[in-house]
N, C-alpha and C positions, 0 to 999 in steps of 0.2 A: 209249456209255459213261455216259451220263447216269444210267442205271439204278443204276449203283454208287453214285453220288453221292446219289441218293435214299435208297438203304439206309443209307449212312453218316450222312446227315443225321437219319434216323430213329433211329439208335443214339445219335447225339450228343444227341438230345432226351431219351431215356430214361436215358442215363448219368448217374451222379452226379458222376463225376470229370470236369470240364471239359477238363483237360489230356489225359486218356486219350482223349477223343473227338477232340481236335485231332491227336493222334498217329496215330490210325486214319485220319483224314481225309488227312493228309499222306502216310502209307505207301501207301494205296490210289491216291492221285493219282500218286505216283512210280512205283508198280508199273505202272499203266495207261499212263502216258506212256512208260515204258521198252519195254513190249511193243509199243506202237503205232510208235514211232520205229524199233525194230529191224525191224518188218515192212516199213516204207517203205525201209529201208536194203537189205533183201532183194529187195523187189518191183520197185523201179526198175531195177536191172540185168537182172532176169528179163524185164521188159516191153521192155527194150531189145534183148533177144535176144542178149546178149554171148556166152553159151555155154549149152549144155544143162544144165551144172551149176547155174547160177543158176535155170533153170526148174525143176529137180528140187528145189533147196533152197526155192524159193518155195512150190511145192506141199506140200512137208513142213511149212514153217514155217506155212502157212495152217491146217492141221490142228492144229499145236502151239498156235498163238495162240488157237484156239477152245477147246482144252483148258485153257489157263491162264486164260481168262476164266471157264470153267465152274468151275474150283477156287476163284477168288477169290468168284464169286457164291455158291457153296455155303457157303463159309466166313463171308461177311458174313451170309448168311440164318440160318446156324446161330447165329452170335453174337447176332443180333437177337433170335431167339426165346428164347435163353438169358437175354438182358437182360430181356425181357419177363417170363419166369418169375421170375427173381431179384428184380427191382426193382418189379414191378407186382403180380403175383399173390400172391407171398409177403407183400406189404405190405397185402393186404386188398382190392385192386381186383378184383372177381369178374367184371366185365364182360369182361375178357380172357380169361377161363378157356375158354369155349367155342371162341373163335377159336384160341387156343393149342393146345387139344386137336386141333381139325380140322387145323391147320398140321403138327402133329407126328404126325398119324395115331394119336393115343392114343385118340380117340374112336371109332375104327372097329373095334369087336369083333365 
């Protein structure tokens, strides 16, 4: 889950509004914490083999948890690319233009 914090820190460096970056940091931290804790709450009874119900829920939650992490990863990466475009490229930093074009597949014609 360190990867999410790296992306959030990159967003915080580029973001003009410091409070907005702090809100993103707190929101992502709470989101990840809730998903991980809920996974443990489901995983422990499943490993203790209390019932087949918990084993089924654990298998389903494992896939759901991965989807939730994928969604937050996509959202953070999209927001980071948007911040690069709005705050750096539009203000004249042309060094980021080829990297942004490659990351957004705009340079692939």
